[in-house]
C-alpha positions as CSV (number, residue, x, y, z in Angstrom):
1,X,187.3,-36.8,238.4
2,X,187.5,-38.0,234.5
3,X,185.2,-40.1,233.2
4,X,186.0,-40.2,229.6
5,X,186.3,-43.7,229.2
6,X,182.6,-43.9,230.1
7,X,181.6,-41.4,228.1
8,X,182.8,-42.9,225.1
9,X,182.1,-46.5,226.1
10,X,178.2,-45.4,226.5
11,X,178.3,-43.6,223.0
12,X,179.7,-46.9,221.2
13,X,176.8,-49.0,223.0
14,X,174.1,-46.8,221.3
15,X,171.4,-48.7,219.3
16,X,168.6,-48.2,217.9
17,X,165.5,-48.0,220.8
18,X,168.1,-47.9,223.6
19,X,168.2,-44.8,226.0
20,X,171.0,-44.3,228.5
21,X,169.5,-46.2,231.9
22,X,170.1,-47.2,235.4
23,X,170.6,-50.5,236.5
24,X,168.8,-51.6,239.6
25,X,169.4,-55.1,241.8
26,X,166.2,-56.5,242.1
27,X,164.4,-59.8,243.7
28,X,161.1,-60.0,241.0
29,X,158.0,-60.4,243.1
30,X,154.5,-59.7,242.9
31,X,153.3,-57.5,245.4
32,X,150.5,-58.4,248.2
33,X,149.2,-55.9,250.4
34,X,146.8,-56.3,253.1
35,X,145.5,-52.1,253.1
36,X,143.2,-50.3,256.4
37,X,141.1,-47.6,254.8
38,X,139.7,-47.0,258.8
39,X,139.5,-43.5,260.1
40,X,142.9,-43.2,261.4
41,X,145.0,-44.6,258.3
42,X,147.3,-42.4,256.9
43,X,146.0,-43.6,253.5
44,X,142.7,-42.3,254.5
45,X,144.2,-38.7,255.2
46,X,145.9,-39.1,251.9
47,X,142.8,-39.9,250.0
48,X,140.8,-36.9,251.5
49,X,143.9,-34.4,250.7
50,X,143.9,-35.8,246.9
51,X,139.8,-35.7,246.9
52,X,139.6,-32.0,248.5
53,X,142.4,-30.7,245.8
54,X,141.1,-31.9,242.6
55,X,137.2,-31.1,243.7
56,X,137.8,-27.5,245.4
57,X,141.2,-26.2,244.1
58,X,140.8,-22.7,242.7
59,X,142.7,-23.8,240.0
60,X,142.4,-26.7,237.8
61,X,144.9,-29.6,238.4
62,X,146.8,-32.8,236.7
63,X,145.4,-35.0,239.3
64,X,147.8,-37.8,237.5
65,X,150.6,-35.5,238.0
66,X,149.6,-34.9,241.7
67,X,149.6,-38.1,242.8
68,X,153.1,-38.9,241.6
69,X,154.8,-36.5,242.9
70,X,152.9,-37.7,246.2
71,X,154.7,-40.9,245.7
72,X,157.9,-39.4,245.0
73,X,157.7,-37.2,247.9
74,X,157.3,-40.7,249.9
75,X,160.2,-42.3,248.2
76,X,162.2,-39.4,248.6
77,X,162.4,-39.6,252.3
78,X,163.5,-43.1,252.4
79,X,167.1,-44.6,251.0
80,X,168.4,-43.3,247.9
81,X,167.4,-46.3,245.9
82,X,163.9,-46.4,246.2
83,X,162.5,-45.0,243.5
84,X,159.1,-44.3,241.1
85,X,159.2,-44.5,237.3
86,X,156.8,-43.5,234.7
87,X,155.5,-46.1,232.2
88,X,157.9,-45.1,229.7
89,X,160.9,-44.8,232.1
90,X,159.4,-48.6,233.2
91,X,160.4,-49.7,229.4
92,X,163.5,-47.6,228.9
93,X,164.8,-49.6,232.2
94,X,163.9,-53.1,231.4
95,X,164.4,-53.4,227.7
96,X,168.5,-53.5,228.1
97,X,168.4,-55.9,230.7
98,X,165.6,-58.4,229.4
99,X,168.2,-58.9,226.6
100,X,166.4,-58.1,223.3
101,X,164.3,-54.8,222.0
102,X,162.5,-54.8,218.5
103,X,163.4,-53.2,215.9
104,X,165.7,-52.3,212.6
105,X,169.3,-53.5,214.0
106,X,171.7,-51.1,213.9
107,X,174.6,-48.7,216.1
108,X,174.7,-45.2,215.3
109,X,175.4,-42.3,215.9
110,X,174.1,-38.5,215.1
111,X,176.8,-36.6,212.5
112,X,175.9,-32.5,211.7
113,X,172.0,-34.0,212.6
114,X,172.1,-37.2,210.5
115,X,171.8,-40.8,211.4
116,X,175.0,-42.6,210.7
117,X,175.2,-46.4,210.6
118,X,178.0,-47.4,212.9
119,X,177.5,-51.2,212.3
120,X,174.5,-52.8,211.6
121,X,173.7,-55.5,214.1
122,X,175.0,-59.5,212.6
123,X,172.6,-60.9,211.2
124,X,169.7,-58.4,212.0
125,X,167.0,-57.7,209.6
126,X,168.9,-54.2,208.4
127,X,172.1,-56.1,207.5
128,X,169.8,-58.4,205.9
129,X,168.2,-56.2,203.2
130,X,171.5,-54.7,202.5
131,X,172.6,-51.9,205.1
132,X,176.4,-51.2,205.5
133,X,178.1,-49.5,207.5
134,X,178.0,-45.9,206.3
135,X,175.0,-45.2,204.9
136,X,173.1,-42.3,206.0
137,X,169.3,-43.1,207.1
138,X,167.6,-39.6,205.8
139,X,164.3,-40.4,205.4
140,X,161.6,-43.2,207.8
141,X,158.6,-44.0,205.4
142,X,158.9,-41.2,203.7
143,X,159.6,-38.9,206.1
144,X,163.0,-36.8,206.4
145,X,164.5,-37.3,209.8
146,X,168.2,-35.6,208.1
147,X,168.1,-31.7,208.5
148,X,165.2,-30.8,210.1
149,X,166.5,-31.4,213.9
150,X,164.5,-33.8,215.2
151,X,165.1,-35.6,218.3
152,X,166.7,-38.7,218.9
153,X,164.0,-40.2,220.8
154,X,161.8,-38.9,217.8
155,X,164.1,-40.6,215.4
156,X,164.1,-43.9,217.4
157,X,160.2,-44.1,217.9
158,X,159.9,-44.2,214.2
159,X,162.5,-46.7,213.6
160,X,160.7,-48.9,216.2
161,X,158.1,-51.0,216.2
162,X,156.6,-54.6,216.7
163,X,158.4,-57.3,215.1
164,X,156.8,-58.3,211.8
165,X,156.4,-54.7,210.5
166,X,157.6,-53.3,207.6
167,X,159.6,-49.3,207.8
168,X,160.8,-48.2,204.3
169,X,164.3,-46.5,204.6
170,X,165.7,-44.0,202.4
171,X,169.6,-44.6,202.8
172,X,172.2,-42.2,201.3
173,X,175.4,-44.2,200.1
174,X,179.0,-43.1,200.2
175,X,179.9,-43.1,196.5
176,X,176.3,-43.5,195.2
177,X,174.6,-40.7,193.8
178,X,171.5,-42.2,193.4
179,X,169.0,-42.2,196.7
180,X,168.7,-45.5,198.2
181,X,165.3,-47.6,199.4
182,X,165.1,-50.4,201.4
183,X,162.7,-52.0,203.1
184,X,163.1,-53.5,206.5
185,X,161.2,-56.4,208.3
186,X,161.2,-55.1,212.7
187,X,162.6,-58.0,214.4
188,X,163.8,-59.1,218.2
189,X,167.2,-57.5,218.4
190,X,168.8,-58.5,221.1
191,X,171.1,-56.7,223.4
192,X,174.3,-58.1,224.5
193,X,175.9,-57.0,227.7
194,X,179.6,-59.0,227.6
195,X,181.2,-55.8,225.7
196,X,184.1,-57.5,224.9
197,X,185.7,-61.3,225.1
198,X,189.2,-61.1,223.7
199,X,193.1,-62.8,224.1
200,X,194.6,-60.4,226.2
201,X,198.3,-62.2,226.6
202,X,199.0,-66.0,225.7
203,X,197.0,-68.0,227.6
204,X,195.0,-65.1,229.8
205,X,191.8,-63.9,228.5
206,X,190.0,-60.6,229.3
207,X,186.3,-60.6,229.8
208,X,184.4,-57.3,230.1
209,X,181.2,-57.5,231.1
210,X,179.0,-53.9,230.9
211,X,175.8,-55.1,232.8
212,X,173.8,-58.0,234.4
213,X,170.6,-58.9,232.5
214,X,168.5,-61.7,231.4
215,X,171.2,-62.9,229.1
216,X,174.2,-62.0,230.6
217,X,175.0,-65.5,232.1
218,X,174.4,-67.3,228.4
219,X,176.9,-64.7,226.8
220,X,179.8,-64.9,228.8
221,X,179.3,-68.8,229.0
222,X,179.7,-68.4,224.9
223,X,182.4,-65.8,224.8
224,X,184.3,-67.8,228.1
225,X,184.7,-71.2,226.1
226,X,185.3,-69.2,222.8
227,X,188.7,-68.0,224.7
228,X,189.4,-71.5,226.0
229,X,189.7,-73.2,222.8
230,X,192.1,-70.5,222.1
231,X,194.3,-71.8,224.8
232,X,193.0,-69.4,228.4
233,X,194.2,-71.0,231.7
234,X,194.2,-67.2,233.4
235,X,191.4,-65.1,233.6
236,X,190.8,-61.1,233.6
237,X,186.9,-60.0,234.4
238,X,186.6,-56.6,234.0
239,X,183.7,-54.8,235.9
240,X,184.6,-51.3,235.4
241,X,181.8,-49.5,235.3
242,X,179.5,-52.2,235.2
243,X,176.3,-50.3,237.6
244,X,174.8,-53.9,238.4
245,X,171.5,-55.5,237.1
246,X,169.7,-58.8,238.0
247,X,170.8,-60.1,241.2
248,X,170.3,-63.7,239.9
249,X,172.1,-63.0,236.7
250,X,174.9,-61.8,239.1
251,X,174.9,-65.1,241.0
252,X,174.9,-67.3,237.6
253,X,178.7,-65.7,237.1
254,X,180.0,-65.8,240.2
255,X,178.7,-69.9,240.7
256,X,181.3,-70.1,237.2
257,X,184.1,-69.7,239.6
258,X,183.2,-71.2,243.1
259,X,183.1,-75.0,244.6
260,X,180.1,-76.5,245.4
261,X,178.2,-75.4,248.4
262,X,180.3,-72.1,248.5
263,X,178.4,-69.0,249.7
264,X,177.5,-66.5,246.8
265,X,175.0,-64.1,248.5
266,X,172.5,-64.0,251.1
267,X,170.0,-61.1,251.6
268,X,167.7,-60.1,254.9
269,X,165.7,-57.4,255.8
270,X,163.2,-56.4,258.5
271,X,160.1,-57.8,256.8
272,X,161.7,-60.3,254.4
273,X,163.1,-63.7,255.1
274,X,166.7,-64.5,254.4
275,X,167.7,-65.9,251.2
276,X,170.8,-68.0,250.2
277,X,172.3,-68.2,247.0
278,X,175.3,-71.1,247.2
279,X,177.1,-72.4,244.4
280,X,176.2,-76.3,242.7
281,X,179.6,-76.6,242.1
282,X,179.4,-77.0,238.0
283,X,181.0,-74.0,237.1
284,X,183.3,-74.3,234.0
285,X,186.0,-72.2,235.8
286,X,187.0,-73.2,239.2
287,X,190.3,-73.5,239.1
288,X,192.8,-71.4,236.6
289,X,194.2,-68.1,237.9
290,X,191.5,-65.1,238.1
291,X,191.1,-61.4,238.5
292,X,188.3,-59.4,238.7
293,X,188.5,-55.5,237.5
294,X,186.5,-53.1,239.9
295,X,186.3,-49.3,240.4
296,X,184.7,-46.4,241.6
297,X,181.3,-47.3,239.1
298,X,181.4,-51.2,240.5
299,X,178.0,-51.5,241.5
300,X,175.1,-53.9,242.7
301,X,175.2,-56.5,241.2
302,X,178.5,-56.2,240.1
303,X,179.5,-56.0,243.8
304,X,177.7,-59.4,244.8
305,X,180.5,-61.4,242.2
306,X,183.9,-59.6,243.5
307,X,182.5,-59.6,247.2
308,X,181.8,-63.3,246.3
309,X,185.3,-64.1,244.9
310,X,187.2,-61.9,247.4
311,X,185.3,-63.6,250.7
312,X,185.9,-67.2,249.3
313,X,189.5,-66.2,248.4
314,X,188.9,-67.5,245.0
315,X,190.9,-65.0,243.0
316,X,192.1,-61.4,243.5
317,X,190.3,-58.0,243.1
318,X,191.8,-55.1,241.7
319,X,191.8,-51.7,241.1
320,X,189.8,-49.1,243.5
321,X,186.6,-49.6,246.0
322,X,183.9,-50.3,244.8
323,X,180.2,-47.9,244.7
324,X,179.1,-49.5,247.4
325,X,175.4,-50.4,246.8
326,X,174.1,-53.6,249.1
327,X,170.1,-52.7,248.9
328,X,167.7,-55.1,247.0
329,X,164.8,-53.6,245.3
330,X,161.6,-55.3,244.8
331,X,159.4,-53.9,241.8
332,X,156.1,-53.5,242.7
333,X,153.8,-52.5,239.3
334,X,151.0,-49.8,239.2
335,X,148.1,-50.6,236.9
336,X,148.8,-47.3,234.1
337,X,152.8,-49.5,234.1
338,X,154.3,-47.5,235.9
339,X,156.7,-49.1,238.6
340,X,157.7,-48.4,242.4
341,X,160.9,-49.9,242.9
342,X,160.8,-50.6,247.1
343,X,164.3,-51.3,249.1
344,X,163.1,-54.6,251.3
345,X,166.1,-55.7,252.2
346,X,170.2,-56.2,252.5
347,X,172.3,-57.9,250.4
348,X,175.7,-59.5,252.5
349,X,178.8,-61.1,251.2
350,X,179.7,-64.6,252.2
351,X,181.4,-63.3,255.4
352,X,179.0,-61.4,256.3
353,X,179.5,-57.9,254.8
354,X,177.2,-55.2,254.1
355,X,179.0,-53.5,251.6
356,X,176.1,-50.4,251.2
357,X,178.0,-47.3,252.0
358,X,176.3,-44.9,255.2
359,X,172.9,-42.9,254.0
360,X,170.8,-40.5,256.1
361,X,167.5,-41.3,254.9
362,X,166.4,-38.4,252.7
363,X,169.2,-36.8,252.3
364,X,169.9,-37.7,248.3
365,X,171.9,-35.1,247.3
366,X,174.9,-36.2,249.7
367,X,174.6,-39.4,248.7
368,X,174.6,-38.3,245.5
369,X,177.9,-36.4,245.8
370,X,179.6,-39.0,247.7
371,X,182.7,-39.7,244.3
372,X,183.2,-36.0,244.9
373,X,184.0,-36.6,248.4
374,X,186.0,-39.8,247.6
375,X,187.9,-37.5,245.0
376,X,188.1,-34.4,247.5
377,X,189.5,-37.2,250.4
378,X,192.0,-38.1,247.9
379,X,190.8,-41.5,248.2
380,X,191.4,-42.3,244.4
381,X,194.9,-41.7,244.3
382,X,195.9,-43.5,248.1
383,X,194.0,-46.1,250.0
384,X,196.1,-45.0,252.8
385,X,193.3,-42.4,253.2
386,X,190.6,-45.2,253.4
387,X,189.8,-45.9,257.2
388,X,187.3,-48.6,258.2
389,X,185.7,-48.9,261.6
390,X,187.5,-52.2,263.6
391,X,183.0,-53.1,263.8
392,X,183.4,-53.9,260.5
393,X,185.9,-56.5,260.1
394,X,185.1,-59.2,258.6
395,X,187.4,-62.5,257.7
396,X,187.1,-64.4,254.4
397,X,185.9,-67.8,254.4
398,X,189.6,-70.1,253.7
399,X,192.1,-68.0,254.6
400,X,191.0,-65.8,256.6
401,X,192.1,-62.5,255.3
402,X,190.4,-59.4,257.5
403,X,188.1,-57.5,254.8
404,X,185.6,-54.8,256.0
405,X,182.0,-54.0,254.9
406,X,180.1,-50.6,255.6
407,X,181.1,-49.1,252.3
408,X,181.7,-51.0,249.2
409,X,184.3,-53.7,248.4
410,X,187.8,-52.6,248.9
411,X,190.5,-54.9,246.1
412,X,193.4,-56.7,247.1
413,X,195.9,-54.9,245.0
414,X,194.5,-51.2,244.9
415,X,195.5,-49.0,241.5
416,X,195.5,-45.3,242.2
417,X,193.6,-42.9,239.6
418,X,196.1,-41.2,237.4
419,X,195.0,-37.8,237.2
420,X,197.9,-36.6,234.5
421,X,196.5,-38.5,231.9
422,X,193.7,-36.5,231.1
423,X,194.0,-32.9,230.3
424,X,191.2,-30.6,231.1
425,X,191.8,-29.7,227.6
426,X,191.2,-33.0,226.4
427,X,187.9,-33.3,228.7
428,X,186.5,-30.2,227.5
429,X,187.5,-31.8,224.0
430,X,185.5,-34.9,224.9
431,X,182.3,-33.8,226.9
432,X,181.6,-31.4,223.5
433,X,181.7,-34.4,221.5
434,X,184.4,-32.9,219.2
435,X,186.7,-36.7,219.6
436,X,183.8,-38.7,218.8
437,X,182.7,-36.4,215.6
438,X,185.9,-36.0,214.2
439,X,186.3,-40.0,214.7
440,X,182.8,-40.8,212.9
441,X,184.2,-38.3,209.6
442,X,187.3,-39.9,209.7
443,X,186.0,-43.3,209.1
444,X,183.1,-42.5,207.0
445,X,185.5,-40.8,204.3
446,X,187.8,-44.0,204.4
447,X,186.6,-46.9,205.6
448,X,186.9,-48.6,202.0
449,X,190.7,-47.7,201.9
450,X,190.9,-48.4,205.7
451,X,189.8,-51.9,204.9
452,X,191.6,-52.3,201.7
453,X,194.9,-51.1,203.5
454,X,194.1,-53.4,206.2
455,X,193.3,-56.7,206.1
456,X,193.5,-58.1,209.5
457,X,193.3,-56.2,213.1
458,X,196.8,-57.2,213.6
459,X,197.9,-55.4,210.3
460,X,196.0,-53.0,212.1
461,X,196.9,-52.1,215.5
462,X,200.8,-52.5,214.3
463,X,201.0,-50.1,211.2
464,X,198.4,-47.7,211.6
465,X,198.8,-44.0,212.8
466,X,195.9,-41.3,213.3
467,X,196.5,-38.9,210.7
468,X,198.1,-35.4,211.7
469,X,194.9,-34.1,209.7
470,X,192.7,-35.0,212.0
471,X,194.3,-33.9,214.9
472,X,194.7,-30.3,213.7
473,X,190.7,-30.5,212.8
474,X,189.8,-31.6,216.4
475,X,192.0,-28.5,217.6
476,X,190.6,-26.2,215.1
477,X,187.1,-27.5,216.0
478,X,188.5,-27.1,219.6
479,X,189.2,-23.2,219.0
480,X,186.1,-22.6,217.1
481,X,183.9,-23.8,220.5
482,X,186.7,-22.2,222.8
483,X,188.5,-25.1,224.1
484,X,191.9,-24.5,223.7
485,X,195.3,-25.8,225.5
486,X,196.3,-23.6,228.3
487,X,199.4,-24.1,226.7
488,X,202.1,-26.1,224.4
489,X,202.9,-28.3,227.5
490,X,199.1,-29.4,228.1
491,X,198.8,-30.0,224.0
492,X,201.5,-32.2,224.3
493,X,200.3,-34.1,227.5
494,X,197.0,-34.5,225.4
495,X,198.2,-36.0,222.6
496,X,199.4,-39.1,223.2
497,X,196.3,-40.5,224.6
498,X,194.1,-38.8,222.5
499,X,196.1,-40.6,219.7
500,X,195.5,-44.1,221.4
501,X,191.9,-43.0,222.0
502,X,190.6,-42.4,218.7
503,X,192.7,-45.5,217.1
504,X,190.4,-47.4,219.4
505,X,187.1,-46.2,218.1
506,X,188.4,-46.6,214.7
507,X,189.3,-50.3,215.2
508,X,185.7,-50.5,216.9
509,X,184.2,-48.8,213.6
510,X,186.1,-51.4,211.4
511,X,185.7,-54.5,213.5
512,X,184.0,-54.8,216.5
513,X,184.5,-53.6,220.7
514,X,186.9,-56.7,221.4
515,X,188.7,-54.7,219.2
516,X,188.2,-51.1,220.9
517,X,189.4,-52.2,224.6
518,X,191.8,-54.5,222.5
519,X,194.2,-50.9,222.4
520,X,192.6,-48.5,224.7
521,X,193.1,-51.6,227.5
522,X,196.8,-50.8,226.7
523,X,196.2,-47.6,228.7
524,X,194.5,-48.4,231.5
525,X,196.0,-49.0,234.6
526,X,193.8,-51.3,236.3
527,X,194.1,-53.5,233.5
528,X,197.7,-53.7,233.2
529,X,198.3,-54.1,236.8
530,X,196.2,-57.1,236.8
531,X,198.6,-58.6,233.9
532,X,201.1,-57.9,235.9
533,X,199.8,-60.1,238.7
534,X,199.3,-62.9,236.3
């Protein structure tokens, strides 16, 4: 299966201090337990085993790791989403969902062992002192970070720090011989979860949500209002590749589309009471055509929104069957800052569907390979290969259409995956970062020239084409790494999408993610099908 779009979307969202993270849906409740430590208690048995190992074992042991391994061992025998995270992992996962972190505020990428600033965060601490796109950060507080093979994690550790603290950055700027020095006062940096919003056609707005965090609802309403002022009457909400996030955030977004009293989602578990989320009737888009885009990586909180809209017959779901995560995790904080995320209930769509896909406890590998099974079964290419048992049949609440539970949200309009769009040659070039590095070098060398030539994005979109020299450079670099098309036919099949992809990346670097998606979406079959329906 091709994941090139996913790869580039992740790369272009890198911000100082943000690492790749796994999104989860959870109910933040304080854990309260009554612990039985009697002679027959399993906990007593576990405690004796740990004490015996730490006091009697022939070699030295790491007690902390022993306990962590024991916790992981227990959780691995449960469902696929119950898990343990170290204090460091907890911090890395929570920051993107919480909507901000503390740092210098630049989007960046690494080019030839040097940190290249893609864009400073608008009105962030770096932009305020004069750091601009294209700058290379080579020193931090007189310590070299360029050309010394320092890991990205170590670089970020040096750049990040508490709000109000100072960091001195050594900058190399194109066209200036002397190294520049900037003193940046770290600040709170917002983490955006709405990736893009723009008018995709006259009267049709497009909003893409990358994940559901603490600020998603506020971001959505702000971007929605701006599109409304531009004449939007219909909305395409893109949840492709959205891995989920906060359940409450998803409920807030669904609330904007539904009528008063409409059920959004409910959760229920063996030891947790049923909890319902209903619309309050104050939504900002209760009327008007609505299409939601989904794919195989649309999961969790994103499935809540999709299921609520589908079951209430409020809009049309377009794309491919979603991931199928219908389990709710509760965070249990441990004394050292680590965390257990324990599954406590299922969530159900308004029609009563549990969309959690099947799994066997303890068989994590089979669960993880579900996407591979979907590819082999032909599901991504044809909806006819998907079969649901009659026992899973439910009905939408207003029009009484048949929908099925037991494994994700099945779209109303299925769009097959075009496996011919991405050739093996293209996938290998992307996997080795040859494309992204070629784009970064090109923009770095021609940024001022491009800005002068294309005063507006409309001019750029209509007139700009990727120079053949860039394409030739990519092919030559591929050959150096033993990546070649198998024949001339594969090369010619690769070039059209490759040029579009590179043009979108250049647009991103000159403007924003809105412009990136404005170009790349014209090659997205799911987006184009939505536009046909509208």
